[in-house]
TORDREN-723379 format. One record per residue: x, y, z of N, C-alpha, C in turn. Coordinates in pm, whole numbers, padded with zeros to 5 digits, always signed. Atoms other than C-alpha are relative to their C-alpha. Layout:
N
XYZXYZXYZ
...
end
This chain:
186
+00165+00023+00055+03768+01131+10058-00006+00113+00084
+00148-00135-00044+03473+01407+10116-00043-00070+00147
+00084+00002-00098+03332+01355+10458-00146+00019+00007
+00159-00012+00041+02952+01238+10456-00059+00083+00078
+00060-00068-00109+02716+01471+10637-00133-00157+00070
+00100+00064-00116+02509+01271+10920-00070-00078-00034
+00129+00014+00053+02211+01259+10761-00016-00096-00082
-00046+00062+00103+02334+01092+10480+00034-00146+00063
-00003+00094-00071+02459+00842+10713-00068-00056+00017
+00150+00050-00051+02151+00756+10848-00042-00050-00099
+00046+00060+00134+02024+00700+10508+00032-00128-00006
-00063+00089+00072+02256+00504+10425-00006-00142+00087
+00002+00141-00083+02268+00235+10752-00172-00014-00018
+00160+00060-00001+01857+00273+10762-00048-00118-00139
+00078+00109+00086+01858+00120+10392+00085-00147-00032
-00059+00134+00009+02153-00114+10432-00154-00107+00093
+00035+00084-00074+01902-00229+10710-00123-00069-00081
+00117+00006+00086+01583-00224+10530-00027-00139-00125
+00005+00091+00078+01696-00445+10283+00075-00152+00023
+00025+00129-00045+01753-00691+10523-00057-00101+00085
+00117+00045-00013+01413-00784+10573+00006-00113+00060
+00039+00145-00052+01339-01074+10813-00137-00050+00055
+00138+00023-00061+01090-01277+10925+00027-00159+00122
-00003+00128-00117+01094-01557+11221-00101-00040+00010
+00134+00093-00078+00896-01827+11342-00044+00039+00113
+00068+00017-00155+00696-01786+11668+00100-00046+00057
-00076+00079-00120+00920-02048+11845+00127+00100+00022
-00128-00062-00034+01234-01836+11768-00027+00155+00074
+00030-00177-00061+01067-01474+11873-00053-00039+00150
+00023+00044-00119+00939-01621+12193+00132+00032+00104
-00191-00012-00029+01324-01632+12279+00025+00092+00021
-00063-00108-00078+01380-01299+12242-00097+00105+00021
+00090-00087-00140+01053-01099+12357-00137-00079+00059
+00115+00083-00087+00862-01347+12487-00142+00029-00049
+00142-00035+00067+00571-01338+12246-00114-00108+00017
+00110+00105+00019+00266-01519+12255-00085-00051-00118
+00083+00002+00143+00160-01584+11897+00021-00199+00009
+00050+00135+00017+00033-01917+11760+00198-00073-00047
-00167+00067-00001+00371-02146+11725+00006+00002-00202
-00059+00002+00114+00359-02142+11332-00064+00182-00027
-00017-00149-00024+00285-01772+11321+00143+00094-00078
-00162-00074+00099+00605-01551+11092-00045+00124+00022
+00016-00122-00034+00647-01199+11238+00088+00029-00129
-00098-00077+00052+00840-00948+11010-00014+00131+00015
-00023-00140-00043+00965-00610+11003+00021+00005-00160
-00090-00047+00068+01008-00371+10744-00037+00112-00002
+00009-00137+00001+01029+00024+10671-00150-00016-00095
+00150-00014+00038+00716+00161+10557+00009+00042-00111
-00029-00090+00151+00667+00244+10192-00125+00012-00061
+00098-00051+00021+00404+00374+10004-00154-00103-00027
+00100+00150+00016+00175+00058+09933-00017+00000+00164
+00030+00034-00184+00161+00072+10370-00086+00119+00053
+00047-00107-00089+00008+00392+10426-00147-00012+00045
+00106+00085-00056-00305+00274+10403-00042-00090+00118
-00004+00062-00111-00242+00051+10666+00032+00031+00136
-00017-00090-00092-00096+00267+10885-00084+00129+00050
+00138-00055-00055-00410+00482+10856-00051-00049+00055
+00118+00073-00035-00645+00220+10931+00043-00040+00169
-00058+00028-00149-00402+00163+11277-00023+00111+00062
-00002-00149-00026-00373+00537+11317-00165+00006+00094
+00122-00001-00035-00777+00513+11339-00052-00062+00094
+00052+00094-00103-00842+00225+11541+00051+00029+00179
-00082-00037-00139-00543+00335+11811-00015+00162+00092
+00005-00156-00028-00573+00711+11852-00101+00079+00025
+00111-00083-00004-00833+00956+11928+00041+00109-00103
-00045-00041+00069-00626+01202+11729+00050-00089-00144
-00127+00114+00123-00488+00972+11404+00082+00155-00083
-00070-00085+00112-00270+01138+11154-00082-00009-00151
+00091-00026+00148-00434+01211+10804+00089-00086-00061
-00047+00083+00125-00325+00996+10535+00083+00087-00062
-00108-00093+00066-00147+01286+10390+00101+00018+00082
-00103-00025-00098+00053+01339+10694+00122-00117+00009
-00075+00124-00008+00166+00972+10661+00062+00026-00056
-00104-00048+00138+00271+01005+10299+00070+00078+00022
-00041-00124+00000+00394+01307+10356+00178-00053+00088
-00092+00039-00054+00643+01110+10610+00112-00090-00075
-00117+00073+00069+00807+00889+10373+00112+00107-00100
-00055-00080+00042+00930+01217+10237+00122+00064+00052
-00073-00104-00102+01118+01329+10552+00102-00141-00006
-00117+00069+00009+01463+01198+10534+00050-00078+00195
-00035+00110-00104+01465+01137+10912-00086-00062+00057
+00119+00038-00041+01147+01004+10959+00005-00129+00019
-00047+00138-00013+01175+00596+11050-00124-00075+00005
+00091+00079-00038+00840+00401+11016+00031-00141+00003
-00050+00141-00013+00909+00024+11073-00168-00046+00028
+00089+00134-00012+00608-00246+11052+00020-00116+00007
-00026+00125-00035+00567-00533+11184-00136-00063-00036
+00108+00088+00057+00334-00810+11008+00024-00141+00061
+00041+00198-00018+00210-01177+11126-00093-00042-00108
+00039+00091+00101+00135-01413+10855-00050+00128-00118
+00019-00046+00077+00170-01118+10591-00136+00131+00004
+00088-00101-00028-00088-00907+10784+00054+00127+00068
-00033-00095-00066-00029-00556+10923-00035+00016+00123
+00046-00001-00168-00010-00594+11307+00092+00137+00072
-00034-00108-00095+00136-00262+11439+00140+00077-00069
-00137-00092+00028+00372+00031+11369+00050+00090+00096
-00016-00102-00093+00624+00221+11521+00070+00132-00071
-00042-00111+00072+00700+00599+11389+00112+00079+00147
-00139-00093-00077+01004+00813+11493+00092+00070-00070
-00139-00056+00105+01286+01041+11402+00123-00021+00036
-00180+00038-00005+01655+01000+11379+00021+00117-00010
-00031-00131+00017+01782+01377+11441+00114+00001+00099
-00145+00028-00052+02162+01415+11523+00038-00078+00140
-00031+00090-00100+02232+01146+11731-00127-00053+00121
+00141+00055-00086+01847+01110+11901-00062-00045-00070
+00116+00067+00017+01566+00908+11858-00108+00022+00030
+00134-00038-00065+01177+01038+11910-00081-00073-00099
+00129+00062+00045+00909+00801+11886-00112+00059+00007
+00118-00105-00015+00625+00988+11772-00127-00133+00037
+00138+00101-00033+00347+00637+11794+00080-00114+00015
+00009+00141+00022+00345+00319+11862-00144-00073-00028
+00164+00077-00020+00000+00102+11777+00021-00096-00053
+00029+00114+00011-00081-00238+11725-00122-00032+00015
+00182+00088+00006-00417-00394+11593-00007-00073+00154
+00072+00034-00070-00640-00474+11892+00048-00184+00021
+00021+00046-00030-00627-00774+11801+00145-00126+00023
-00121-00013+00006-00236-00849+11803+00068+00066+00125
+00022-00038-00161-00260-00670+12200+00098-00086+00066
+00009+00139-00131-00073-00848+12476+00109-00116-00070
-00070+00152+00031+00131-01117+12230+00179+00040-00065
-00161-00040+00014+00461-00916+12180+00063+00084-00114
-00024-00070+00160+00422-00708+11872+00066+00132+00035
-00013-00116-00001+00478-00382+12025+00137-00002+00089
-00153+00074-00022+00790-00572+12217+00119+00009-00143
-00063+00030+00097+00926-00674+11899+00071+00134-00095
-00014-00149+00113+00902-00318+11701+00083+00126+00072
-00098-00065-00101+01089-00150+12028+00113-00028+00004
-00181+00100+00048+01384-00380+12007+00011+00021-00132
-00089-00038+00122+01419-00355+11642+00002+00145+00009
-00074-00131+00009+01410+00019+11650+00115-00003+00113
-00111-00076-00130+01633+00058+11964+00120-00091-00077
-00150+00056+00099+01847-00208+11736+00077+00133-00065
-00012-00113+00085+01830+00059+11474+00064+00100+00058
-00052-00153-00095+01947+00360+11699+00077-00053+00033
-00111+00073-00024+02210+00146+11823+00108+00018-00146
-00083-00001+00076+02371+00091+11505-00014+00132-00070
-00004-00166+00051+02286+00492+11407+00115+00033+00120
-00106-00096-00149+02526+00561+11742-00066+00098+00046
+00092-00115-00045+02229+00755+11880-00005-00024+00120
-00025-00031-00132+02266+00865+12228-00121-00060+00081
+00063+00049-00070+01916+00790+12334-00113-00033-00070
+00176+00002+00068+01528+00684+12246-00056+00039+00067
+00078-00048-00065+01262+00897+12380-00146-00005-00060
+00155+00004+00008+00867+00931+12390-00080+00036+00070
+00114+00016-00053+00572+01031+12500-00147-00077+00053
+00098+00043+00029+00268+00859+12636-00048+00027+00091
+00110-00079-00072-00035+00964+12826+00057-00085+00174
-00054+00089-00130+00000+00878+13223-00092-00074+00019
+00045+00134-00113-00289+00684+13263+00005-00047-00107
-00012+00135+00082-00146+00432+12992+00066-00082+00046
-00096+00102-00076-00020+00189+13273+00050-00108-00086
-00062+00138+00069+00038-00121+13017+00091+00046-00059
-00111-00021+00098+00215+00102+12772+00115+00060+00086
-00103-00031-00097+00413+00266+13084+00111-00093+00029
-00036+00145-00068+00474-00067+13214+00102-00120-00100
-00074+00039+00123+00602-00193+12897+00096+00075-00035
-00100-00069+00019+00832+00100+12839+00116-00011+00093
-00093-00041-00105+01000+00065+13167+00082-00127-00024
-00068+00097+00056+01057-00327+13066+00121-00018-00082
-00067+00027+00117+01242-00268+12781+00161+00128+00061
-00106-00128-00070+01478+00024+13011-00021+00145-00019
+00042-00175+00049+01281+00353+12915-00005-00001+00170
+00066-00018-00153+01271+00546+13278-00044+00116-00024
+00015-00135-00004+01091+00846+13353+00064+00138+00048
-00064-00095-00029+01242+01175+13312-00104+00164+00023
+00037-00122+00041+00997+01418+13251-00152+00021+00006
+00130-00070+00035+00624+01567+13227-00049+00087-00110
+00052-00114+00129+00462+01757+12919-00152+00041+00060
+00126-00013-00009+00150+01936+13047-00117-00011-00092
+00105-00036+00125-00174+01923+12846+00043-00082-00131
-00050+00026+00091+00009+01764+12599-00123-00127-00144
+00078+00051+00061-00290+01510+12486-00160+00064-00031
+00148-00087-00017-00640+01596+12353-00066-00101-00026
+00156+00098-00014-00995+01381+12376+00063-00089+00037
+00040-00099-00098-00931+01389+12668+00159+00057-00015
-00131-00101-00075-00665+01666+12771+00033-00093+00075
-00099+00087-00135-00384+01487+12936+00153+00054-00006
-00089+00006+00015-00062+01534+13072+00116-00113-00051
-00088+00104+00092+00220+01324+12904+00171-00031+00054
-00158+00052-00044+00517+01106+13072+00052-00009-00095
-00160+00013+00136+00832+01145+12876+00089-00094+00074
-00094+00135-00026+01036+00834+12920+00105-00043-00138
-00192+00017+00090+01425+00787+12749+00070-00137+00061
-00087+00045-00045+01637+00519+12733+00110+00074-00085
-00181-00089+00044+02017+00623+12695+00053-00163-00035
-00096+00176+00003+02207+00337+12495+00141-00012+00018
end
């Protein structure tokens, strides 16, 4: 039997996972991630498709001073290593996480949550699901950069087991700022 390349194995594992899109009632999610949603809210996760590009772009514009372009987001759909996971609440896009799965490592590019859904556990749900995917792919770690001034995000990542491992000088623009590198070993 011919051995498959790791990137093909990752794609197969990802596609298998995506087919099992799941929805949970808020009462079940509270136990998992401590969510603060209404009792009858339903949170679901799925991989980004071309139908989601505009909602991801709108989130980018709402959340970041230098958002990705529509073209850049769409191009990620063609990238075999890119994984964009979306969260929906009652069918409305609430947030997303973008990442790259490369050679047993996972790099998070963006985490974005709509203002009205912040501090309700959406980011925790997205990151928990991404960490589960990384474990399924037998990745060694998950890493990200965050603005040094973004104390709520730094606190969230710390609660999820990410540790501070370094600084990237002048990483961000508008305003120019250093990035804290945080990593979770799996």
